[in-house]
Backbone as JSON, one array per atom type, in Angstrom:
{
  "sequence": "MKKTLLVVSMVFFAIGITFAQRSISGSVTDDNGEPLIGASVLVKGTSTGTITDFDGKYILSVPEGREVLVFSFTGFDPQEITLGASNVIDVVLSEGVTLQTAVVTALGIEKEEKTLGYGVTQVDGDDVTRTRNNSFVDALSGKVSGLTVNTNSQPGGSSEIVIRGYGSVTGNNQALVVIDGVPASNGNNTSITTLLNPLDDFNRSQDFGNQVNDINPDDIESISVLKGAAATALYGSRAANGAIIITTKSGKRNQKVTVDYSGSYTRTQVNRLPHMQNTFGQGWNGLFDSIENGSWGPKTDDQL",
  "N": [[0.83, -1.2, 0.0], [1.94, 1.22, 0.81], [3.91, 1.49, -1.17], [2.32, 1.87, -3.42], [1.09, 4.34, -2.86], [3.36, 5.95, -2.89], [4.19, 5.82, -5.58], [1.97, 7.01, -6.83], [2.14, 9.57, -5.74], [4.55, 10.51, -6.86], [3.83, 10.6, -9.54], [1.86, 12.63, -9.58], [3.48, 14.71, -8.75], [5.26, 15.0, -10.92], [3.4, 15.76, -12.83], [2.73, 18.24, -11.81], [5.11, 19.66, -12.19], [5.19, 19.69, -14.96], [2.96, 21.25, -15.61], [3.85, 23.6, -14.58], [5.52, 24.74, -16.37], [5.75, 26.56, -19.48], [5.19, 26.22, -22.89], [6.7, 27.82, -25.53], [6.73, 28.84, -28.89], [7.89, 29.71, -32.21], [9.26, 31.94, -34.73], [12.33, 33.42, -35.97], [13.33, 36.11, -37.84], [14.96, 38.27, -40.33], [14.9, 41.75, -41.44], [14.21, 41.42, -44.09], [12.7, 39.18, -44.15], [14.07, 36.81, -44.18], [15.05, 33.73, -42.7], [16.8, 33.56, -39.59], [19.4, 31.64, -38.87], [20.43, 29.85, -36.08], [19.94, 31.83, -34.2], [19.75, 33.23, -30.92], [17.59, 32.38, -28.27], [16.56, 33.29, -25.23], [15.54, 32.84, -21.86], [14.97, 35.54, -19.89], [17.08, 36.38, -17.19], [17.68, 33.8, -16.5], [19.43, 30.7, -17.24], [18.21, 29.27, -19.13], [17.49, 28.41, -22.4], [17.47, 28.4, -26.05], [18.3, 27.74, -29.53], [17.6, 28.85, -32.88], [16.45, 26.78, -35.63], [17.29, 25.48, -38.94], [15.26, 26.65, -40.37], [14.78, 28.92, -39.04], [13.12, 28.6, -36.85], [11.91, 27.94, -33.5], [11.51, 26.26, -30.31], [10.64, 26.56, -26.98], [10.7, 25.87, -23.53], [9.3, 27.64, -20.98], [9.95, 28.54, -17.68], [7.7, 28.77, -14.84], [6.64, 31.95, -13.77], [8.45, 33.43, -15.18], [8.56, 35.94, -17.57], [9.71, 37.23, -19.71], [11.4, 37.11, -22.79], [14.54, 36.97, -24.44], [15.79, 37.83, -27.52], [18.44, 37.37, -29.73], [21.1, 37.94, -32.09], [24.16, 37.67, -33.85], [25.44, 40.72, -34.99], [22.99, 41.94, -35.12], [20.44, 43.97, -33.63], [19.49, 43.24, -30.32], [16.35, 41.98, -28.95], [13.8, 42.29, -26.49], [11.05, 40.51, -25.46], [7.92, 40.58, -23.97], [5.95, 38.06, -22.57], [2.66, 37.16, -23.58], [-0.79, 36.31, -23.92], [-0.68, 34.59, -26.07], [0.99, 31.67, -27.27], [2.68, 31.6, -29.35], [5.3, 33.27, -30.77], [6.6, 35.4, -33.04], [9.5, 36.93, -34.21], [11.15, 39.79, -35.5], [14.32, 40.76, -36.24], [16.4, 43.6, -36.37], [19.11, 44.76, -38.34], [22.09, 45.92, -36.86], [24.67, 48.34, -35.96], [27.6, 47.36, -34.61], [30.28, 47.54, -32.17], [32.29, 46.03, -33.15], [32.06, 46.12, -35.89], [32.07, 48.75, -36.62], [34.18, 51.31, -37.69], [36.62, 53.91, -37.36], [36.93, 56.48, -39.62], [38.29, 58.91, -41.93], [38.47, 62.23, -40.57], [37.3, 61.44, -38.21], [34.86, 60.11, -38.56], [32.48, 57.59, -38.0], [31.94, 54.5, -39.55], [30.42, 51.58, -41.03], [32.46, 48.77, -41.51], [32.13, 47.09, -43.71], [30.92, 48.71, -45.58], [32.81, 50.35, -46.63], [34.99, 51.37, -49.27], [37.63, 50.75, -49.33], [40.71, 49.45, -47.93], [40.84, 48.88, -44.47], [41.98, 48.65, -41.13], [41.19, 47.89, -37.83], [42.4, 48.57, -34.61], [42.19, 47.82, -31.26], [42.35, 49.84, -28.29], [43.07, 48.47, -25.96], [44.6, 46.37, -26.92], [46.9, 47.68, -27.59], [47.97, 48.66, -25.19], [48.39, 46.32, -23.82], [50.83, 45.12, -24.43], [52.63, 46.76, -23.21], [54.51, 48.62, -24.22], [56.77, 51.4, -24.58], [56.14, 53.17, -26.58], [53.32, 53.64, -28.66], [53.59, 53.11, -31.31], [55.52, 51.1, -31.59], [54.01, 49.08, -30.49], [52.18, 48.5, -32.47], [53.42, 46.84, -34.22], [53.24, 43.8, -35.89], [50.51, 43.56, -35.53], [48.98, 44.59, -37.57], [48.42, 43.79, -40.88], [50.78, 44.16, -43.48], [51.95, 46.4, -42.39], [54.88, 47.98, -41.37], [57.25, 48.55, -38.84], [59.97, 50.44, -38.12], [62.37, 50.72, -35.78], [64.4, 52.93, -33.77], [67.61, 52.63, -32.38], [68.58, 54.41, -30.55], [68.13, 55.92, -27.33], [64.87, 57.0, -26.66], [64.46, 57.54, -29.31], [62.95, 58.06, -32.59], [60.31, 56.24, -34.34], [59.72, 54.62, -37.4], [56.92, 54.42, -39.52], [55.68, 52.36, -41.93], [53.51, 51.56, -44.53], [52.43, 48.96, -46.56], [54.91, 48.63, -47.85], [57.89, 50.23, -49.25], [57.63, 53.12, -51.2], [59.26, 54.98, -52.33], [62.67, 55.7, -53.01], [64.35, 57.72, -52.09], [62.59, 59.57, -51.02], [59.94, 60.48, -48.64], [58.48, 57.84, -46.89], [56.73, 57.36, -44.89], [53.65, 56.79, -43.09], [50.84, 59.0, -42.68], [50.03, 60.41, -39.57], [47.18, 60.9, -37.67], [45.64, 62.54, -35.07], [42.79, 62.54, -33.31], [41.6, 63.95, -35.43], [43.52, 65.85, -36.02], [46.41, 66.34, -37.85], [49.61, 64.95, -37.11], [53.13, 65.34, -36.73], [55.42, 62.94, -37.83], [58.05, 62.97, -38.31], [61.67, 62.83, -38.0], [63.36, 64.37, -35.34], [66.35, 65.68, -35.43], [69.78, 66.32, -34.55], [72.93, 67.54, -35.42], [76.03, 66.57, -34.29], [79.16, 67.93, -33.89], [82.22, 66.47, -33.93], [84.97, 66.66, -34.61], [85.56, 68.16, -37.03], [83.56, 70.26, -39.07], [83.37, 69.24, -41.65], [84.32, 66.68, -41.79], [84.19, 63.02, -41.52], [83.53, 62.22, -39.01], [81.43, 63.3, -37.71], [78.3, 63.03, -36.02], [74.76, 62.34, -35.9], [72.03, 63.06, -33.72], [69.07, 61.5, -32.65], [66.14, 62.8, -31.5], [63.57, 61.87, -31.2], [59.98, 62.21, -31.91], [56.74, 63.84, -32.36], [54.82, 61.85, -32.22], [55.83, 59.94, -30.49], [55.26, 61.05, -28.07], [52.7, 60.41, -27.37], [50.59, 58.98, -25.04], [50.13, 55.58, -24.59], [48.04, 54.61, -22.99], [46.05, 56.47, -23.28], [44.77, 56.0, -25.63], [41.92, 55.16, -27.44], [41.12, 53.77, -29.79], [42.6, 52.62, -32.88], [42.72, 53.25, -36.28], [43.81, 51.95, -39.28], [44.34, 53.15, -42.34], [44.64, 52.08, -45.58], [44.23, 52.25, -48.36], [44.28, 54.36, -51.34], [41.97, 55.85, -51.76], [41.03, 56.11, -49.2], [42.49, 58.08, -47.99], [41.93, 60.48, -49.19], [40.99, 62.89, -48.17], [43.12, 64.0, -46.86], [45.05, 64.7, -48.63], [48.22, 64.87, -50.43], [49.94, 64.3, -48.37], [49.12, 62.01, -47.18], [49.72, 59.99, -48.9], [51.04, 57.64, -48.47], [49.37, 56.19, -46.87], [47.38, 56.26, -43.8], [47.29, 56.75, -40.27], [44.82, 56.68, -38.06], [44.06, 57.98, -35.02], [42.07, 57.66, -32.2], [41.41, 59.18, -29.22], [40.72, 58.54, -25.71], [37.71, 59.56, -24.05], [35.36, 61.26, -21.85], [32.49, 59.44, -20.67], [28.95, 59.07, -20.6], [26.8, 58.26, -17.81], [28.5, 56.6, -16.36], [30.52, 55.15, -13.81], [32.81, 56.82, -11.59], [36.15, 56.3, -12.19], [39.56, 55.51, -11.51], [42.53, 54.97, -13.06], [45.82, 53.74, -13.0], [49.02, 53.5, -14.35], [52.42, 52.75, -14.73], [55.82, 52.99, -15.86], [59.31, 52.27, -16.1], [62.31, 52.79, -17.72], [65.7, 52.14, -18.54], [68.61, 52.97, -20.24], [71.84, 52.05, -21.18], [75.27, 52.17, -22.25], [76.65, 49.23, -23.42], [79.26, 48.4, -24.04], [82.25, 50.14, -24.44], [84.47, 51.47, -26.94], [88.05, 50.98, -26.97], [90.24, 53.61, -26.53], [93.14, 55.04, -28.01], [95.9, 56.42, -26.36], [98.52, 56.9, -26.73], [99.88, 58.1, -28.88], [99.9, 61.3, -30.55], [97.05, 63.21, -31.8], [95.68, 62.33, -35.01], [95.04, 63.23, -38.5], [91.95, 62.98, -39.56], [92.28, 60.36, -38.84], [94.47, 59.43, -40.26], [97.92, 59.43, -41.28], [99.59, 62.43, -42.03], [102.01, 64.29, -43.45], [102.16, 67.04, -43.76], [100.39, 68.18, -42.1], [99.77, 69.36, -38.87], [98.05, 68.09, -37.31], [98.2, 65.4, -37.66], [99.18, 61.95, -36.9], [101.23, 62.25, -34.23], [104.33, 62.52, -32.39], [105.24, 60.1, -29.87], [103.46, 60.36, -26.88], [104.17, 61.86, -23.7], [104.01, 59.98, -20.86], [103.85, 61.1, -18.41], [102.73, 63.58, -18.61]],
  "CA": [[0.0, 0.0, 0.0], [2.84, 2.37, 0.86], [4.56, 1.62, -2.48], [1.33, 2.42, -4.35], [0.95, 5.76, -2.56], [4.59, 6.62, -3.32], [4.16, 5.94, -7.04], [0.95, 8.0, -7.17], [2.66, 10.9, -5.38], [5.56, 10.89, -7.85], [3.14, 10.94, -10.79], [1.26, 13.95, -9.42], [4.58, 15.69, -8.68], [5.73, 15.21, -12.29], [2.38, 16.53, -13.53], [2.83, 19.61, -11.34], [6.25, 20.29, -12.86], [4.83, 19.89, -16.36], [2.05, 22.39, -15.71], [4.54, 24.82, -14.14], [6.26, 25.26, -17.52], [4.94, 27.0, -20.62], [5.89, 26.0, -24.15], [6.62, 28.93, -26.47], [7.33, 28.54, -30.19], [7.81, 30.8, -33.18], [10.36, 32.04, -35.69], [13.15, 34.64, -35.91], [13.74, 36.49, -39.2], [15.51, 39.62, -40.45], [13.98, 42.72, -42.04], [13.81, 40.94, -45.41], [11.93, 37.95, -44.01], [14.93, 35.64, -44.25], [15.23, 33.13, -41.37], [18.11, 33.67, -38.95], [19.77, 30.32, -38.37], [21.31, 29.92, -34.92], [19.63, 32.96, -33.32], [19.61, 32.82, -29.52], [16.34, 32.7, -27.57], [16.92, 33.06, -23.83], [14.63, 33.33, -20.83], [15.71, 36.57, -19.17], [17.35, 36.1, -15.78], [18.0, 32.38, -16.31], [20.3, 30.1, -18.25], [17.35, 28.47, -20.0], [17.4, 28.99, -23.73], [17.62, 27.54, -27.21], [18.66, 28.45, -30.76], [16.7, 28.55, -33.99], [16.92, 25.75, -36.55], [17.59, 25.93, -40.3], [14.13, 27.44, -40.85], [14.6, 30.06, -38.15], [12.08, 28.31, -35.87], [12.38, 27.53, -32.17], [10.54, 25.82, -29.3], [11.3, 26.78, -25.69], [9.88, 25.72, -22.33], [9.54, 28.78, -20.09], [9.54, 28.25, -16.3], [6.64, 29.61, -14.27], [7.13, 33.18, -13.15], [9.31, 34.15, -16.12], [7.66, 36.55, -18.55], [10.45, 37.98, -20.73], [12.35, 36.37, -23.63], [15.54, 37.81, -25.09], [16.17, 37.32, -28.83], [19.67, 38.03, -30.17], [21.86, 37.32, -33.18], [25.36, 38.45, -34.11], [25.27, 41.76, -35.99], [21.63, 42.46, -35.07], [20.04, 44.53, -32.34], [18.67, 42.29, -29.55], [14.99, 42.39, -28.58], [13.18, 41.66, -25.33], [9.61, 40.36, -25.69], [7.14, 40.15, -22.8], [4.98, 37.04, -22.94], [1.25, 37.48, -23.42], [-1.68, 35.15, -23.92], [-0.33, 33.68, -27.16], [2.17, 30.83, -27.1], [3.46, 31.69, -30.59], [5.92, 34.59, -30.86], [7.48, 35.59, -34.19], [10.3, 38.12, -33.96], [11.95, 40.32, -36.61], [15.48, 41.48, -35.72], [16.96, 44.6, -37.29], [20.57, 44.78, -38.36], [22.63, 47.07, -36.15], [26.11, 48.61, -36.03], [28.27, 47.01, -33.37], [31.63, 48.08, -32.03], [33.24, 45.23, -33.91], [31.95, 46.4, -37.32], [32.21, 50.18, -36.84], [35.56, 51.77, -37.67], [36.76, 55.36, -37.46], [37.56, 56.85, -40.87], [38.81, 60.28, -41.96], [37.76, 63.25, -39.8], [36.65, 60.83, -37.06], [33.52, 59.63, -38.89], [32.33, 56.16, -37.83], [31.19, 53.82, -40.6], [30.54, 50.14, -41.02], [33.64, 48.37, -42.28], [31.75, 46.46, -44.98], [30.45, 49.73, -46.51], [33.94, 51.13, -47.12], [35.55, 50.9, -50.53], [39.09, 50.68, -49.21], [41.17, 48.6, -46.85], [41.0, 49.52, -43.16], [42.17, 47.72, -40.03], [40.92, 48.51, -36.54], [43.16, 48.03, -33.48], [41.62, 48.33, -30.02], [43.34, 50.44, -27.39], [43.56, 47.48, -25.01], [45.65, 45.6, -27.58], [48.11, 48.5, -27.61], [48.54, 48.75, -23.84], [48.68, 45.01, -23.27], [52.24, 44.81, -24.63], [53.38, 47.64, -22.31], [55.61, 49.3, -24.9], [56.84, 52.83, -24.28], [55.53, 53.89, -27.7], [52.25, 52.87, -29.28], [54.04, 52.72, -32.64], [56.15, 49.79, -31.46], [52.97, 48.1, -30.18], [51.46, 48.15, -33.7], [54.18, 45.85, -34.98], [52.68, 42.46, -35.84], [49.05, 43.58, -35.34], [48.34, 45.05, -38.8], [49.08, 43.22, -42.04], [51.36, 45.13, -44.39], [52.53, 47.54, -41.67], [56.24, 47.74, -40.88], [57.74, 49.54, -37.89], [61.43, 50.46, -37.99], [62.71, 51.43, -34.56], [65.73, 53.51, -33.63], [68.27, 52.09, -31.2], [68.91, 55.47, -29.61], [67.11, 56.12, -26.3], [63.9, 58.02, -27.0], [64.47, 57.79, -30.74], [61.67, 57.94, -33.3], [60.01, 55.0, -35.04], [59.19, 54.86, -38.75], [55.75, 53.61, -39.86], [55.57, 52.17, -43.38], [52.38, 50.71, -44.89], [52.51, 48.37, -47.91], [56.24, 48.71, -48.44], [58.49, 51.52, -49.6], [57.27, 53.61, -52.53], [60.27, 55.91, -52.81], [64.02, 55.37, -52.54], [64.92, 58.86, -51.38], [61.55, 60.41, -50.43], [59.31, 60.07, -47.4], [57.63, 56.67, -47.04], [55.96, 57.16, -43.68], [52.22, 57.06, -43.1], [50.4, 60.18, -41.95], [49.42, 60.13, -38.27], [46.14, 61.88, -37.36], [45.18, 62.35, -33.69], [41.52, 63.24, -33.11], [41.36, 64.84, -36.55], [44.62, 66.8, -36.21], [47.64, 65.66, -38.3], [50.79, 65.1, -36.26], [54.38, 65.08, -37.43], [56.14, 61.73, -37.47], [59.42, 63.11, -38.79], [62.73, 62.75, -37.01], [63.99, 65.59, -34.84], [67.75, 65.32, -35.31], [70.76, 67.38, -34.32], [74.27, 67.09, -35.81], [77.08, 66.85, -33.3], [80.48, 68.04, -34.51], [83.26, 65.92, -33.07], [86.29, 67.18, -34.95], [85.53, 69.18, -38.06], [82.24, 70.22, -39.71], [83.39, 68.61, -42.96], [84.88, 65.33, -41.79], [83.25, 61.92, -41.41], [83.38, 61.82, -37.63], [80.24, 63.93, -37.15], [77.18, 62.12, -35.81], [73.47, 62.99, -35.65], [71.29, 62.54, -32.57], [67.63, 61.44, -32.87], [65.43, 63.17, -30.28], [62.19, 61.43, -31.27], [59.01, 63.04, -32.62], [55.5, 64.09, -31.63], [54.07, 60.61, -32.04], [56.35, 59.26, -29.31], [54.73, 61.68, -26.86], [51.34, 59.94, -27.11], [50.49, 57.95, -24.0], [49.31, 54.46, -25.08], [46.84, 54.43, -22.17], [45.04, 57.45, -23.69], [44.24, 55.64, -26.95], [40.69, 54.37, -27.47], [41.21, 52.87, -30.93], [43.47, 53.03, -33.98], [42.29, 52.77, -37.6], [44.89, 52.02, -40.27], [43.77, 53.3, -43.68], [45.69, 51.66, -46.5], [43.95, 52.58, -49.75], [44.41, 55.76, -51.75], [40.68, 56.53, -51.58], [40.81, 56.35, -47.78], [43.26, 59.25, -47.54], [41.69, 61.58, -50.12], [40.76, 64.13, -47.44], [44.37, 64.53, -46.3], [45.94, 65.13, -49.7], [49.44, 64.13, -50.76], [50.64, 63.89, -47.16], [48.67, 60.66, -46.82], [49.92, 59.11, -50.06], [51.55, 56.36, -47.97], [48.43, 55.67, -45.89], [47.12, 57.11, -42.64], [47.02, 56.13, -38.98], [43.82, 57.51, -37.4], [44.05, 57.67, -33.59], [40.99, 58.25, -31.42], [41.75, 59.11, -27.8], [39.61, 58.29, -24.79], [36.99, 60.74, -23.57], [34.37, 60.94, -20.84], [31.27, 58.77, -21.12], [27.8, 59.29, -19.73], [26.25, 57.18, -16.99], [29.58, 55.71, -15.96], [31.07, 55.43, -12.49], [34.12, 57.46, -11.57], [37.23, 55.33, -12.05], [40.92, 56.03, -11.58], [43.48, 53.95, -13.5], [47.21, 54.19, -12.95], [50.03, 52.58, -14.87], [53.71, 53.41, -14.83], [56.94, 52.17, -16.32], [60.62, 52.92, -16.0], [63.32, 52.14, -18.54], [67.03, 52.73, -18.45], [69.49, 52.52, -21.32], [73.25, 52.39, -20.98], [76.18, 51.57, -23.22], [77.14, 47.93, -22.96], [80.72, 48.29, -24.17], [82.86, 51.29, -25.1], [85.74, 51.13, -27.62], [89.28, 51.42, -26.32], [90.86, 54.75, -27.2], [94.59, 55.08, -27.85], [96.44, 57.65, -25.77], [99.99, 56.81, -26.8], [100.36, 59.06, -29.86], [99.08, 62.48, -30.73], [95.89, 63.09, -32.69], [95.96, 62.37, -36.44], [94.13, 63.99, -39.35], [90.99, 62.0, -40.07], [92.76, 59.03, -38.55], [95.55, 59.06, -41.17], [99.15, 60.22, -41.16], [99.77, 63.47, -43.04], [103.26, 64.96, -43.06], [102.07, 68.5, -43.82], [99.39, 68.64, -41.12], [100.2, 69.17, -37.49], [97.05, 67.29, -36.61], [98.37, 63.99, -37.95], [99.77, 61.19, -35.8], [102.45, 62.9, -33.79], [105.26, 61.67, -31.64], [104.72, 59.42, -28.7], [103.21, 61.3, -25.79], [104.84, 61.61, -22.43], [103.03, 59.42, -19.93], [103.79, 61.89, -17.18], [102.04, 64.84, -18.87]],
  "C": [[0.87, 1.26, 0.0], [3.52, 2.59, -0.48], [3.6, 2.25, -3.49], [1.16, 3.92, -4.13], [2.17, 6.55, -3.02], [4.6, 6.84, -4.82], [3.15, 6.99, -7.46], [1.43, 9.4, -6.86], [3.67, 11.39, -6.39], [4.9, 11.29, -9.16], [2.53, 12.33, -10.7], [2.33, 15.04, -9.33], [5.12, 16.01, -10.07], [4.72, 16.02, -13.09], [2.44, 17.99, -13.12], [3.98, 20.34, -11.99], [5.92, 20.6, -14.31], [3.94, 21.11, -16.52], [2.72, 23.69, -15.3], [5.34, 25.44, -15.27], [5.31, 25.57, -18.66], [5.75, 26.85, -21.89], [5.62, 27.15, -25.12], [7.34, 28.54, -27.76], [7.17, 29.75, -31.1], [8.99, 30.78, -34.12], [11.08, 33.37, -35.49], [13.66, 34.92, -37.32], [14.36, 37.88, -39.17], [14.48, 40.53, -41.11], [13.46, 42.29, -43.4], [13.0, 39.66, -45.35], [12.75, 36.69, -44.1], [15.13, 35.07, -42.85], [16.67, 33.3, -40.87], [18.44, 32.34, -38.28], [20.74, 30.49, -37.2], [21.08, 31.12, -34.03], [19.36, 32.45, -31.91], [18.28, 33.29, -28.96], [16.56, 32.31, -26.11], [15.84, 33.62, -22.91], [15.41, 34.29, -19.94], [15.84, 36.22, -17.69], [17.65, 34.66, -15.48], [19.01, 31.95, -17.37], [19.52, 29.22, -19.21], [17.22, 29.15, -21.36], [17.55, 27.96, -24.81], [18.07, 28.38, -28.39], [17.72, 28.01, -31.87], [17.32, 27.52, -34.92], [17.17, 26.34, -37.93], [16.46, 26.75, -40.92], [13.88, 28.66, -39.99], [13.56, 29.84, -37.07], [12.69, 27.81, -34.57], [11.2, 27.04, -31.34], [11.26, 25.89, -27.95], [10.29, 26.62, -24.57], [10.26, 26.79, -21.33], [9.07, 28.43, -18.69], [8.47, 29.22, -15.82], [7.25, 30.82, -13.57], [8.05, 33.99, -14.04], [8.46, 34.64, -17.28], [8.37, 37.24, -19.7], [11.41, 37.04, -21.45], [13.27, 37.36, -24.32], [15.97, 37.13, -26.39], [17.4, 38.09, -29.3], [20.33, 37.22, -31.27], [23.02, 38.25, -33.52], [25.14, 39.44, -35.25], [23.89, 42.38, -36.02], [21.34, 43.01, -33.67], [19.17, 43.53, -31.58], [17.3, 42.87, -29.21], [14.55, 41.62, -27.34], [11.66, 41.69, -25.53], [8.96, 39.87, -24.4], [6.04, 39.19, -23.25], [3.56, 37.52, -22.66], [0.43, 36.21, -23.38], [-1.28, 34.13, -24.97], [0.95, 32.92, -26.84], [3.05, 30.81, -28.35], [3.98, 33.12, -30.72], [6.9, 34.59, -32.04], [8.18, 36.94, -34.04], [11.07, 38.49, -35.22], [13.07, 41.16, -36.01], [16.02, 42.42, -36.79], [18.47, 44.6, -37.18], [21.07, 46.05, -37.7], [24.12, 47.18, -36.33], [26.71, 48.31, -34.67], [29.65, 47.6, -33.33], [32.63, 47.3, -32.86], [33.2, 45.58, -35.39], [32.12, 47.88, -37.63], [33.67, 50.58, -36.71], [35.56, 53.28, -37.85], [37.53, 55.68, -38.74], [38.05, 58.29, -40.78], [37.88, 61.24, -41.24], [36.95, 62.66, -38.65], [35.26, 60.31, -37.31], [33.48, 58.12, -38.75], [31.46, 55.58, -38.94], [31.35, 52.32, -40.43], [31.68, 49.72, -41.96], [33.25, 47.81, -43.64], [31.24, 47.47, -46.01], [31.59, 50.55, -47.1], [34.49, 50.52, -48.4], [37.06, 50.81, -50.51], [39.44, 49.83, -48.0], [41.37, 49.39, -45.56], [41.1, 48.43, -42.09], [41.98, 48.46, -38.72], [41.71, 47.8, -35.45], [42.6, 48.66, -32.21], [42.71, 48.86, -29.11], [43.89, 49.45, -26.38], [44.66, 46.61, -25.61], [46.97, 46.36, -27.61], [48.78, 48.51, -26.24], [48.93, 47.4, -23.27], [50.16, 44.64, -23.4], [53.16, 45.66, -23.77], [54.62, 48.21, -22.98], [55.59, 50.78, -24.54], [56.17, 53.66, -25.36], [54.45, 53.02, -28.32], [52.65, 52.4, -30.67], [54.68, 51.34, -32.59], [55.11, 48.71, -31.17], [52.18, 47.68, -31.41], [52.16, 47.05, -34.49], [53.57, 44.46, -34.78], [51.17, 42.42, -35.69], [48.3, 43.99, -36.61], [49.12, 44.47, -39.98], [49.57, 44.32, -42.97], [51.97, 46.33, -43.73], [53.88, 47.16, -41.09], [56.66, 48.89, -39.98], [59.25, 49.39, -37.77], [61.8, 51.33, -36.79], [64.14, 51.93, -34.59], [66.34, 53.01, -32.34], [68.62, 53.15, -30.18], [67.8, 55.64, -28.57], [66.18, 57.27, -26.65], [63.83, 58.35, -28.47], [63.12, 57.55, -31.38], [61.55, 56.57, -33.96], [59.35, 55.33, -36.37], [58.05, 53.89, -39.03], [55.61, 53.55, -41.37], [54.44, 51.18, -43.65], [52.54, 50.27, -46.34], [53.84, 48.65, -48.59], [56.66, 50.12, -48.78], [58.12, 51.9, -51.03], [58.28, 54.54, -53.12], [61.62, 55.54, -52.21], [64.58, 56.49, -51.68], [63.87, 59.71, -50.66], [61.0, 59.85, -49.13], [58.35, 58.91, -47.65], [56.71, 56.45, -45.84], [54.49, 57.49, -43.87], [51.91, 58.31, -42.29], [49.7, 59.76, -40.66], [48.44, 61.26, -37.94], [45.59, 61.56, -35.97], [43.93, 63.19, -33.47], [41.27, 64.29, -34.19], [42.47, 65.83, -36.84], [45.86, 66.03, -36.66], [48.81, 65.97, -37.38], [52.03, 64.71, -37.04], [55.02, 63.8, -36.91], [57.57, 61.77, -37.99], [60.42, 63.07, -37.66], [63.23, 64.13, -36.63], [65.45, 65.28, -34.53], [68.61, 66.56, -35.09], [72.13, 66.81, -34.63], [75.27, 67.53, -34.76], [78.43, 66.84, -33.99], [81.54, 67.54, -33.54], [84.62, 66.54, -33.35], [86.19, 68.37, -35.88], [84.17, 69.13, -38.75], [82.21, 69.48, -41.03], [83.89, 67.17, -42.93], [83.78, 64.29, -41.56], [83.01, 61.49, -39.97], [82.15, 62.46, -36.97], [79.1, 62.92, -37.06], [75.91, 62.91, -35.52], [72.76, 62.29, -34.5], [69.8, 62.62, -32.85], [66.93, 61.72, -31.54], [63.96, 62.77, -30.32], [61.3, 62.37, -32.06], [57.74, 63.17, -31.8], [54.73, 62.81, -31.34], [54.55, 59.86, -30.8], [55.8, 59.84, -28.01], [53.32, 61.22, -26.52], [51.39, 58.83, -26.07], [49.61, 56.81, -24.52], [48.04, 54.25, -24.28], [45.73, 55.42, -22.53], [44.36, 57.09, -25.0], [43.01, 54.75, -26.8], [40.72, 53.34, -28.6], [42.12, 53.48, -31.99], [42.94, 52.42, -35.27], [43.43, 53.0, -38.58], [44.25, 52.02, -41.65], [44.86, 53.05, -44.7], [45.46, 52.15, -47.93], [44.1, 54.05, -50.06], [43.12, 56.53, -51.54], [40.44, 56.89, -50.12], [41.46, 57.64, -47.31], [43.04, 60.45, -48.44], [41.53, 62.91, -49.39], [42.04, 64.77, -46.92], [45.4, 64.87, -47.37], [47.17, 64.26, -49.85], [50.19, 63.69, -49.52], [50.28, 62.47, -46.75], [48.82, 59.7, -47.99], [50.4, 57.73, -49.63], [50.62, 55.74, -46.93], [48.27, 56.62, -44.71], [46.83, 56.26, -41.42], [46.08, 57.07, -38.22], [43.71, 57.07, -35.94], [42.89, 58.4, -32.93], [41.31, 58.07, -29.94], [40.5, 58.92, -26.95], [38.99, 59.61, -24.35], [35.96, 60.29, -22.55], [33.12, 60.33, -21.43], [30.16, 58.99, -20.09], [27.43, 58.03, -18.96], [27.29, 56.14, -16.62], [30.09, 56.13, -14.58], [32.44, 56.08, -12.61], [35.18, 56.4, -11.3], [38.57, 56.03, -12.2], [41.85, 54.87, -11.93], [44.88, 54.53, -13.47], [48.1, 53.1, -13.52], [51.33, 53.36, -15.05], [54.79, 52.45, -15.29], [58.22, 52.98, -16.23], [61.61, 52.12, -16.83], [64.64, 52.88, -18.4], [67.9, 52.12, -19.54], [70.91, 52.97, -21.03], [74.09, 51.64, -22.0], [76.74, 50.28, -22.65], [78.66, 47.84, -22.99], [81.23, 49.49, -24.95], [84.15, 50.87, -25.79], [86.94, 51.68, -26.85], [89.93, 52.52, -27.16], [92.36, 54.74, -26.95], [95.0, 56.44, -27.29], [97.97, 57.65, -25.77], [100.56, 57.86, -27.73], [99.39, 60.23, -29.96], [97.98, 62.26, -31.76], [96.29, 63.17, -34.15], [94.97, 63.25, -37.17], [93.19, 63.0, -40.03], [91.48, 60.57, -39.87], [93.9, 58.56, -39.41], [96.75, 59.97, -40.96], [99.26, 61.2, -42.33], [100.95, 64.31, -42.61], [103.14, 66.48, -43.04], [101.04, 69.05, -42.82], [99.89, 68.36, -39.71], [99.18, 68.37, -36.68], [97.18, 65.82, -36.88], [98.96, 63.27, -36.74], [101.12, 61.81, -35.44], [103.37, 61.95, -33.05], [104.58, 61.04, -30.44], [104.6, 60.4, -27.54], [103.94, 60.89, -24.53], [103.79, 61.14, -21.42], [102.86, 60.27, -18.68], [103.07, 63.22, -17.38], [100.54, 64.66, -18.74]]
}
């Protein structure tokens, strides 16, 4: 008798669970009426959900007390539908612009990447700061196809940005850098140091960097690399070698106050210095010349 009562109780319990759920069905299509295969249908506030089949149709059991379904698909704006009396819900999703498909073009205008008639590559600011390079230019190396970064070994030296190879043997091959709509110079700031004579071969130039090196990588929101000639029409001949469009971070509405700090310290020193001779007097361009008093002279006195 006890076994019979137990079986009957389990049956009524299963029936109660069945009635506590509601079966919802329907279809998900785009604005043109085409079915969206693999669209997500989720009960809001739970992990219960399903995806649409090859015909864009779905069937979902909704737990009792849940009244909102969330429909989403990659590249489309999500929708939240409140359940009513009907158990059939057909949803039409509209195509939207997401952060992954929107890129910053000339003059800071955002457009969908697929609508552009030229090559453009978007680099997120987090990808730049993740490498912790002192210059964002060095961080671009290896992240954009066809982009070459030539660094200078001197401390604080400038870096050269070349897109799609060198187009000139003697001219400027660097891409134009635009920061928030303002072109910035990426040329080298050099100074010639005279060691012996203004006309000899011992003079050396010092690279003091450029304006681009002064950009803090943590201030960059995104970087758009424009490669095609049509992409740089607004900047004229200066952008004949492409353009690097930098968008910096700015304040956002309805966001909490946050403070981020990052710091780095680098030190550069000479690993090995050449040995200088101090036995004979100074020569003339390093060669003996009998008519010049600056040529290799007699042996110096060690006591002087």
